[in-house]
N, C-alpha and C positions, 0 to 999 in steps of 0.2 A: 743170233746167240746170245748177246747180251742179255735179252728178253728171257729166253731158256732158263738162265742161272739166277738170273733176280725170282723168279717165281719157285727155284727149287730154294735158294737159301729163305724165302720167306714159308714156304711150307715146313722145313726145318728149326725156324722160328716157333711156330705155332705146333710142331709136335713135341716141342722141348718143352713150351710152358702146360699144354695138356700133362705131360708125367711129371711135370715139378708142382700141378697146383695142391694145395689144400685147402680145405675147410675153414671160411674164414667163422671162429667162433663169433655167436652173438654176445659173448659176455668180456669185456674186454678182462687180460690176463692181472691186472697188477692188482692191488690190495693192500688192505692193512697190513697184514703180518704174512702173507701168503696165500692165502685161503679165499678171500671172497672180495669183490670189486666195491669201492665206494658207490660207484653206477649201482651195483647189484641191491646194496643197502639200502640206497633211495628209491628204488624202483619195488625192491619186496619186504618193506618194515614198515610199518604202522605204529605210530605215535601218538599214543593220547594221555591226555593228563584230565585227572579226575576228584573231585571234593567231595565230602559227605555233604554237605549243605552248603546255599548261597550267602548266608547271612551269618556273620557272627559277631560274639560280642566286642566292645572295646577290650585289648590286651588278651585274649583267648588266642591258644594255637591254632593254626593254618596246616593241615596237613594235607600235600596235594601228591596224589598218586601217579606216576610216571610207569604206564605200560606199553612196552616196547615188544611186538608180534613180529615173527616171521612168517610174513603170507607168500612166500616161496616156496622154492621145492629144492634147497640147499640147506649145507647147516651155516649159519650167518656167527661168525666168532664174534664177540666186541671189546672193549678194553679200558672199563670207567677206570678213571682215577680213584685212589683212597681220599682222595677229598671230593668229596661230596659234590662242593660249589662249584667243579671243574667241569664235570662230565653232566650234572644237571643244571641248569640255566633258564630264568625265565625272562621275559618282556612284560612287564605292569605298566599299563595305562589308565591315567583317571579318565574321570566320564566328560575331558577337553580332550583327552587324546594326546596330552602331554605325559613320555616316558617318568617313571618315577627309577629314580638311582639306586642302584642296590648299595649297600650298606655292609657288606658280608662282611663277616669277621670268618678268621683262619677256623675252619671247620674239624683240621687233620688232629685225630686224637681225642675227640667231642665223645663223652658218654651217647650221646644221640646216636653218632653214628658210630658205634665199633668195628672194629676191624678184627673179627674176630678170627678170621686165615689168612694171613698176609702172605703174598707171591710177592719175593721181590725182584726185580730187571736186573739184567747186567750193569744198568748205568745206577743202581743203587736206590733205582725207587719203589714203591712199594706198587702194586699193579694187581690187576682180579683177572681171568680170563672168565669169561658166561660164554657157552656154546648154546643157540636157541637151535632147535630141528623145527622143519616147518611145522606150523600152525601152534609151535611151543610161545609162552609170554614170559617177559620179566617185568617185574614189577619192583619198585621201589618209592618210598615215602618219604619226603622232602618237608620241610618247614617250611613253608612261605614268610613269616615271620622271625625266620632267621638271618633271613636275606634279605629283608626289606620292610621301613617303620613306615606302616600303613595307616594315617590319619581317620582318628572317628568320624562319623559321617558321612562318609564317602563309597562310591561304588569305582572297582576298579576290572580294569578286564585282563585276563591274563592268560599271555602262550608260553609253552614249552619251547626248551631246544637242549636236543641230548648230539653230545660228543659222543662216538661210538669209541674212539678212540683218543687216549689221552694226550700220543705224539702228532695229530692229526690236529688240521682247524679245519675240517669238515665236520658239518654239524646236519643234524634234519629236525625240521622245525616239526611239532605237532601238528595234525590234521584238525585240532579243533582249539576253541578260545573256549576259556571260562570266566564266569561274573562272579567276583567274591564283594561284598557288603559288607561294611564294619561300622555296628550301632555307634549311634553317640554315648560317650562316655559319662553315663551320670551321673559316677562320684565324682569327677569334676565339677558337677553341680553346687556342691556345698565350698569349695573352696576358694578362699580370696588372698589377700596377700599377706595379712599377719597367719592365715595358715588354721582359720578358728573354723566351726561351725556354729549356727545358730537356729535353730527350728523356732526359738522366742525371742525377740532381742531382753524382753523382760526377765526370762531365764535361758540362759544360755545351756546347754549340754553336749557331750561327744559320745557316741556310742562305743563299744567296744571297736567294732567294725573300723568305723571312723577313724579311732586312733590308731590303729595297728595302720592303716591304710596311710597317714598321715605320718607316721614314725618312721615306713619304708620310703614314703616320696619324698622323706627330707635324705634321707639316705643316698636318693639315688640322685639328687640335685649339690649333694655335699654340704648341706644347710646344718653345721654339725649342732649349732645352739638352738634349732628346729628339734634335730633326731633327741637329744640327750631328754628336753624336757618333758619328751611322754615316757619318760623311766624312773620309776624309783628303784636308783641306784643302790643302795645299802641290800634289798634283797635282790635284785638284778644281777647282782656281782656274786651269788651264790651259783649262778649256772654255767659258770666258767673258773675250773680248777683250777687254772694256774694264779687265780686273784682269791678266789675262795677259802684257802688254809687260811692265807696271810690276813685277811681280813677277817677271821673267825679266831686268830691268834692275840691280833694287833689287840694294844690298851684305845681308851678314849681318845687318847690325844691323835696316832698314832692313823688313826682308820680315815679321818677326813682328805690325807696325805695318800693312801692306798685308793680313796675314791677318786680322786683325781688321776692319779695312774691310770686305773680303771677308764675311768672318762676321755681320757687320753687314748686310750689303746682302741674303744671303740671308736672314735672318731677318724680312725684314718692308718693306724700303726698294721692295721689288716692289710694280707695280698689278696686276698676276695674282693674282686669287685661288683658290688650288686648290679644286674642287667635288667634281670624283671622279674614281676612279681605278680601272682592275682592269688587273694582271698579266695577257699573253699567253699570254707564253714566254720558258723560259729553255737560255741555251745556255752550253756550256763551251770553252775551246780543247781540242784533241783531237789527238793523234800519228796518222800516218798510219795505224797500225793501227786509230782508232777510239777507242783509251784514251783517257779525260782526265785529261791532263799534270797533275802536284804541283802543280806551281807556275805554273796558267799563271790565265788571267782568265775571269772568268763574266760573262754578258751577261743582262740581267733586261730584257725588253720590255715597258713598260709604255703604255694607253690613256687620258689622261688631260683631261679638261674645265676650263677656266678661265675668269673672270670676265671682261673686261676693260671696266671702265667701263662694265658692262651689255651687253657683246658677249661671247656664250659662243664661244668658241674651242676643237676637237678638237686634242690632241698626240697623236704617238707618241714616244716616250722610248724610248730604249737605254742603259740604265745599266749599265757596266764595273765591274768590281769584283777588288780583290786581296782573300788572304789575309790578314790582319790578323797583324803584326808584333809586335802587342802580346800578343795572346791567341790560342790555339790554339782552332782549330774556329771561328771568326768571320771576315766578312768587312769589309771597307769600300771604298765608293762613292768609285773615283777618279777618274772621267771618265763627262760624261751627252751624248747626240747628241740632238736632237730637230726636229720636222718637222711642219706644221700638215696635218691631213686633213681630208676630207669628212665 
């Protein structure tokens, strides 16, 4: 009798399990924001990083493109941070396999990474939702030199890391690794301790390009005495409205005081800190025949980045130079024009 009852109970248990059975989904139900899972993104996304070339000149910008592709069969939603260096990160190794530490600055609000359309979460953070359908790709370009200082004359291996949701620690590593070579900085060959350049010990000289390079290098190093020596202050002052009118209307006795104030302003009174620069082009005044005029001006075009209270602004400067009246073969900066560039 007991055996019969046991069989009956076992039968009822099996029957209840049969009717209560629900198929187990192959995909977990939890996810970033309630749509797709971390496991799904890991399995059905492809992260690839690309550069236009392998060899870069010293100081040249290095754009790296992140390509995120949905290789699955469902929609993927990703939520990158408005601060691009939080969602798109790199591991950079030198030739010996040593990791290069990132010196990323806070890029929020940078003109390089503008937020054309901001979506703000309930927590008050600027976020963005990106929807990727199957086979669709999302691309984002990040500049490697914004995040790392890469020494000239070396080769580096770069891997990418993408964080799909700013609120999650979860990341996906790029499926590939790229190589980047930085050429030797040939401009440093003519630098010595007193910042002079000599092609011939018996006939020292300095070209317009070298003059501007040393001038801006002195600003980077905050070496203000060297910085000021490349300027013809009584002419350069005309490029600054706040000083130009005072100087033009001042007497001969007052002008040295105004020039002293102007030099102090240039030597640290400004809030825009120079971060990096690159010389783009050099031009000369020429005759109709195309010959360079002996007493004409030269023009050096520079692209530079400045940090203004945490915001990176990019400028194009055109420096005008005249031959020095004091030393043959040398030039002085007499004027500058500037414009913001994207």
